[in-house]
Backbone as CSV, one residue per row, in Angstrom:
resi,resn,N_x,N_y,N_z,CA_x,CA_y,CA_z,C_x,C_y,C_z
1,MET,-8.324,-19.444,-2.944,-7.143,-18.657,-3.270,-7.481,-17.167,-3.176
2,GLY,-6.518,-16.382,-2.723,-6.722,-14.954,-2.574,-6.546,-14.213,-3.891
3,ALA,-6.588,-12.904,-3.797,-6.473,-12.058,-4.982,-5.124,-12.247,-5.680
4,TYR,-4.047,-12.312,-4.908,-2.709,-12.458,-5.477,-2.304,-13.919,-5.414
5,LYS,-1.754,-14.439,-6.506,-1.402,-15.859,-6.522,-0.169,-16.156,-5.672
6,ASP,0.717,-15.164,-5.511,1.911,-15.355,-4.684,2.513,-13.990,-4.355
7,ALA,3.559,-14.013,-3.538,4.201,-12.763,-3.115,4.798,-12.010,-4.299
8,ALA,5.333,-12.731,-5.283,5.931,-12.072,-6.447,4.884,-11.243,-7.191
9,GLN,3.671,-11.775,-7.333,2.621,-11.029,-8.015,2.205,-9.808,-7.186
10,LEU,2.091,-9.975,-5.883,1.762,-8.849,-5.009,2.826,-7.755,-5.135
11,TYR,4.108,-8.150,-5.087,5.184,-7.169,-5.209,5.136,-6.466,-6.566
12,ASP,4.822,-7.198,-7.617,4.743,-6.609,-8.949,3.613,-5.578,-9.020
13,VAL,2.429,-5.958,-8.577,1.265,-5.075,-8.693,1.384,-3.879,-7.749
14,LEU,1.586,-4.148,-6.457,1.664,-3.036,-5.505,2.935,-2.221,-5.703
15,GLY,4.007,-2.865,-6.129,5.238,-2.134,-6.426,5.022,-1.133,-7.553
16,THR,4.288,-1.557,-8.586,3.969,-0.654,-9.690,3.098,0.503,-9.201
17,LEU,2.100,0.179,-8.384,1.229,1.220,-7.839,2.032,2.232,-7.022
18,PHE,2.836,1.733,-6.078,3.589,2.635,-5.202,4.612,3.452,-5.990
19,ALA,5.264,2.840,-6.975,6.246,3.577,-7.785,5.554,4.659,-8.614
20,THR,4.374,4.361,-9.132,3.625,5.348,-9.906,3.228,6.528,-9.024
21,LEU,2.786,6.236,-7.810,2.438,7.310,-6.869,3.674,8.127,-6.506
22,ARG,4.784,7.437,-6.256,6.035,8.125,-5.908,6.462,9.073,-7.015
23,ASP,6.326,8.626,-8.267,6.820,9.393,-9.407,5.850,10.467,-9.888
24,ASP,4.634,10.470,-9.351,3.652,11.479,-9.739,4.081,12.832,-9.168
25,PRO,4.139,13.885,-10.001,4.634,15.186,-9.522,3.742,15.844,-8.468
26,GLU,2.487,15.464,-8.388,1.589,16.010,-7.366,1.617,15.158,-6.095
27,ILE,1.525,13.854,-6.260,1.379,12.938,-5.123,2.714,12.656,-4.433
28,GLY,3.728,12.338,-5.217,5.025,11.944,-4.667,5.585,12.892,-3.622
29,PRO,5.697,14.185,-3.944,6.261,15.123,-2.964,5.430,15.236,-1.680
30,LYS,4.112,15.119,-1.807,3.255,15.212,-0.619,3.427,13.996,0.284
31,VAL,3.542,12.829,-0.309,3.784,11.617,0.484,5.170,11.706,1.110
32,GLN,6.155,12.122,0.311,7.534,12.272,0.791,7.588,13.210,1.998
33,ALA,6.814,14.290,1.951,6.825,15.294,3.020,6.337,14.741,4.353
34,SER,5.653,13.617,4.328,5.193,13.017,5.587,6.364,12.586,6.456
35,GLY,7.488,12.238,5.825,8.660,11.779,6.562,8.475,10.431,7.249
36,LEU,7.421,9.713,6.887,7.120,8.434,7.527,7.925,7.285,6.933
37,VAL,8.091,6.258,7.730,8.535,4.961,7.243,7.358,4.029,7.531
38,ILE,6.703,3.577,6.465,5.495,2.771,6.609,5.790,1.345,6.154
39,ARG,5.554,0.409,7.056,5.740,-1.003,6.697,4.368,-1.648,6.579
40,PHE,4.142,-2.290,5.451,2.925,-3.056,5.230,3.292,-4.525,5.309
41,ARG,2.696,-5.225,6.255,2.902,-6.675,6.384,1.626,-7.358,5.928
42,TYR,1.774,-8.233,4.964,0.626,-8.930,4.406,0.709,-10.422,4.704
43,THR,-0.453,-11.035,4.786,-0.536,-12.492,4.863,-1.381,-12.974,3.690
44,GLU,-1.199,-14.210,3.342,-1.966,-14.878,2.268,-1.889,-14.134,0.955
45,PRO,-0.738,-13.950,0.334,0.567,-14.525,0.642,1.370,-13.648,1.616
46,ASP,2.252,-14.306,2.350,3.125,-13.583,3.270,4.075,-12.715,2.456
47,SER,4.094,-11.441,2.769,4.922,-10.484,2.049,5.014,-9.209,2.877
48,GLU,5.933,-8.364,2.479,6.167,-7.134,3.241,6.697,-6.061,2.306
49,ILE,6.136,-4.874,2.415,6.614,-3.726,1.641,6.814,-2.564,2.610
50,THR,7.968,-1.944,2.523,8.266,-0.771,3.339,8.437,0.428,2.417
51,ILE,7.787,1.513,2.779,7.940,2.767,2.044,8.653,3.740,2.971
52,ASP,9.843,4.134,2.582,10.675,5.006,3.408,10.654,6.420,2.833
53,CYS,9.874,7.276,3.467,9.730,8.663,3.014,10.825,9.564,3.566
54,THR,11.769,8.996,4.331,12.889,9.803,4.811,13.967,9.904,3.738
55,LYS,13.860,9.091,2.693,14.815,9.093,1.588,14.250,9.920,0.439
56,SER,15.124,10.467,-0.385,14.672,11.242,-1.529,15.364,10.717,-2.791
57,PRO,14.606,10.182,-3.752,13.162,9.958,-3.685,12.851,8.850,-2.684
58,LEU,11.600,8.803,-2.275,11.235,7.792,-1.281,11.548,6.408,-1.822
59,GLU,11.931,5.524,-0.919,12.322,4.163,-1.294,11.189,3.193,-1.043
60,ILE,11.067,2.231,-1.947,10.105,1.144,-1.810,10.933,-0.127,-1.663
61,ILE,10.804,-0.790,-0.523,11.623,-1.951,-0.209,10.714,-3.177,-0.107
62,PHE,11.052,-4.204,-0.851,10.268,-5.434,-0.855,10.914,-6.472,0.040
63,GLY,10.115,-7.094,0.887,10.599,-8.130,1.788,11.046,-7.556,3.116
64,PRO,11.339,-8.455,4.049,11.787,-8.019,5.376,13.060,-7.169,5.269
65,ASN,13.164,-6.197,6.154,14.341,-5.333,6.174,14.506,-4.769,7.575
66,ASP,15.589,-4.034,7.789,15.883,-3.542,9.138,15.458,-2.091,9.383
67,ARG,14.686,-1.503,8.464,14.197,-0.142,8.685,13.201,-0.150,9.834
68,LYS,13.313,0.832,10.707,12.375,0.946,11.820,11.175,1.755,11.340
69,PRO,10.001,1.108,11.273,8.833,1.823,10.763,8.267,2.825,11.767
70,THR,7.773,3.929,11.251,7.010,4.877,12.044,5.614,4.295,12.263
71,VAL,5.077,3.727,11.179,3.763,3.096,11.198,3.909,1.690,10.633
72,ASP,3.367,0.724,11.353,3.419,-0.676,10.946,1.979,-1.145,10.720
73,MET,1.644,-1.479,9.476,0.293,-1.902,9.113,0.316,-3.395,8.767
74,SER,-0.607,-4.153,9.343,-0.712,-5.585,9.057,-2.121,-5.903,8.587
75,MET,-2.197,-6.778,7.578,-3.508,-7.162,7.036,-3.334,-8.339,6.081
76,LYS,-4.443,-8.999,5.768,-4.429,-9.984,4.696,-4.243,-9.240,3.390
77,ALA,-3.560,-9.861,2.442,-3.345,-9.228,1.143,-4.672,-8.923,0.459
78,ASP,-5.686,-9.748,0.683,-7.001,-9.493,0.081,-7.618,-8.195,0.597
79,VAL,-7.366,-7.866,1.858,-7.879,-6.607,2.418,-7.182,-5.437,1.729
80,ALA,-5.881,-5.543,1.522,-5.142,-4.491,0.815,-5.673,-4.341,-0.608
81,HIS,-5.899,-5.452,-1.267,-6.431,-5.430,-2.639,-7.773,-4.693,-2.676
82,GLN,-8.663,-5.033,-1.770,-9.969,-4.377,-1.720,-9.834,-2.892,-1.347
83,PHE,-8.873,-2.571,-0.484,-8.621,-1.175,-0.125,-8.250,-0.371,-1.371
84,TRP,-7.308,-0.886,-2.165,-6.858,-0.152,-3.347,-7.930,-0.093,-4.430
85,LEU,-8.899,-1.003,-4.373,-10.049,-0.908,-5.279,-11.067,0.114,-4.771
86,GLY,-10.822,0.667,-3.570,-11.728,1.658,-2.998,-12.920,1.049,-2.287
87,LYS,-12.831,-0.232,-1.944,-13.956,-0.937,-1.340,-13.811,-1.166,0.158
88,VAL,-12.689,-0.745,0.730,-12.457,-0.897,2.166,-12.116,0.464,2.746
89,ASN,-12.874,0.857,3.735,-12.625,2.104,4.452,-11.580,1.834,5.536
90,LEU,-10.545,2.650,5.573,-9.443,2.428,6.516,-9.923,2.408,7.963
91,VAL,-10.705,3.387,8.354,-11.172,3.466,9.744,-12.027,2.241,10.088
92,ALA,-12.920,1.868,9.191,-13.769,0.694,9.431,-12.928,-0.572,9.526
93,ALA,-11.931,-0.706,8.655,-11.068,-1.887,8.671,-10.259,-1.960,9.968
94,LEU,-9.799,-0.819,10.446,-9.065,-0.795,11.715,-9.998,-1.165,12.871
95,THR,-11.205,-0.636,12.839,-12.181,-0.910,13.892,-12.551,-2.393,13.934
96,ARG,-12.711,-2.995,12.759,-13.096,-4.417,12.666,-11.919,-5.363,12.883
97,GLY,-10.713,-4.825,12.912,-9.536,-5.678,13.065,-9.074,-6.303,11.759
98,GLN,-9.627,-5.854,10.619,-9.163,-6.350,9.319,-7.766,-5.807,9.015
99,MET,-7.481,-4.641,9.569,-6.155,-4.036,9.502,-5.734,-3.731,10.932
100,VAL,-4.464,-3.951,11.203,-3.920,-3.624,12.514,-2.788,-2.628,12.273
101,ALA,-2.838,-1.524,12.991,-1.829,-0.477,12.819,-1.143,-0.195,14.144
102,LYS,0.171,-0.043,14.070,0.959,0.373,15.229,1.670,1.651,14.836
103,GLY,1.595,2.631,15.716,2.218,3.914,15.423,1.165,4.995,15.304
104,PRO,1.593,6.189,14.909,0.673,7.327,14.839,-0.306,7.215,13.660
105,ILE,-1.457,6.649,13.932,-2.474,6.433,12.905,-2.895,7.745,12.251
106,GLN,-2.924,8.823,13.006,-3.319,10.108,12.431,-2.411,10.501,11.273
107,SER,-1.159,10.057,11.291,-0.237,10.349,10.191,-0.684,9.660,8.908
108,ILE,-1.158,8.423,9.043,-1.663,7.682,7.886,-2.961,8.320,7.391
109,MET,-3.801,8.709,8.326,-5.082,9.309,7.955,-4.873,10.578,7.118
110,LYS,-3.818,11.331,7.423,-3.529,12.554,6.678,-3.130,12.259,5.230
111,LEU,-2.632,11.042,4.988,-2.220,10.676,3.635,-3.395,10.253,2.755
112,LEU,-4.520,9.880,3.359,-5.655,9.373,2.580,-6.111,10.323,1.466
113,PRO,-6.303,11.609,1.750,-6.721,12.490,0.649,-5.658,12.606,-0.448
114,ILE,-4.405,12.501,-0.068,-3.310,12.628,-1.030,-3.286,11.445,-1.987
115,ILE,-3.528,10.244,-1.465,-3.433,9.037,-2.292,-4.752,8.669,-2.977
116,LYS,-5.753,9.483,-2.826,-7.064,9.180,-3.412,-6.989,8.800,-4.901
117,PRO,-6.142,9.452,-5.728,-6.058,9.055,-7.141,-5.649,7.585,-7.342
118,ALA,-5.059,6.971,-6.328,-4.643,5.573,-6.451,-5.822,4.634,-6.647
119,TYR,-6.994,5.019,-6.153,-8.162,4.151,-6.296,-8.557,3.981,-7.761
120,ALA,-8.334,4.981,-8.585,-8.603,4.860,-10.024,-7.409,4.233,-10.749
121,LEU,-6.216,4.463,-10.239,-5.000,3.963,-10.858,-4.849,2.442,-10.704
122,TYR,-5.206,1.931,-9.543,-5.004,0.510,-9.248,-5.678,-0.412,-10.268
123,PRO,-6.962,-0.222,-10.593,-7.574,-1.095,-11.608,-6.898,-0.968,-12.978
124,LYS,-6.408,0.213,-13.309,-5.698,0.390,-14.581,-4.418,-0.448,-14.597
125,ILE,-3.715,-0.467,-13.474,-2.487,-1.266,-13.375,-2.830,-2.742,-13.521
126,LEU,-3.904,-3.182,-12.866,-4.314,-4.583,-12.998,-4.601,-4.924,-14.455
127,LYS,-5.307,-4.045,-15.164,-5.617,-4.285,-16.584,-4.345,-4.343,-17.412
128,GLU,-3.414,-3.414,-17.173,-2.150,-3.388,-17.913,-1.358,-4.669,-17.723
129,LYS,-1.527,-5.296,-16.581,-0.791,-6.522,-16.279,-1.591,-7.777,-16.667
130,GLY,-2.736,-7.575,-17.326,-3.554,-8.697,-17.755,-4.302,-9.377,-16.615
131,LEU,-4.571,-8.630,-15.558,-5.212,-9.185,-14.367,-6.622,-8.623,-14.179
132,GLU,-7.341,-8.442,-15.287,-8.699,-7.886,-15.216,-9.603,-8.680,-14.293
133,ALA,-9.375,-9.982,-14.210,-10.227,-10.843,-13.367,-10.153,-10.436,-11.898
134,MET,-9.107,-9.730,-11.499,-8.966,-9.299,-10.105,-9.826,-8.088,-9.787
135,ILE,-10.379,-7.442,-10.801,-11.180,-6.230,-10.597,-12.639,-6.660,-10.370
136,THR,-12.968,-6.897,-9.121,-14.346,-7.302,-8.795,-14.814,-6.588,-7.543
């Protein structure tokens, strides 16, 4: 079994993370300024989250939708989990094929320094949700 028991748990955990980043007065506006529509497609469990930075405040959409992404990222949910724990390097994951990206990758790369606080926030969210066992 993977890190997330099902899509509902993935949406709960990552939804909380993304909403916290969106609502942060330092991080939110910088991510919003990217103007990107980023779709994350996950497998194991199959799920999809779209972050639409063209909206104000940016929208977080769970499940398939008709928004046309600027950047489309695909990966196993376990890879995303390890990424948010700070254990997966984006460039290395793309090179190894653990993550597949379509669209202007340089746009995503520019967001990495902005979202860096998420690496400390993610384990806190897991603890708050009683999911300490996922922090490994």
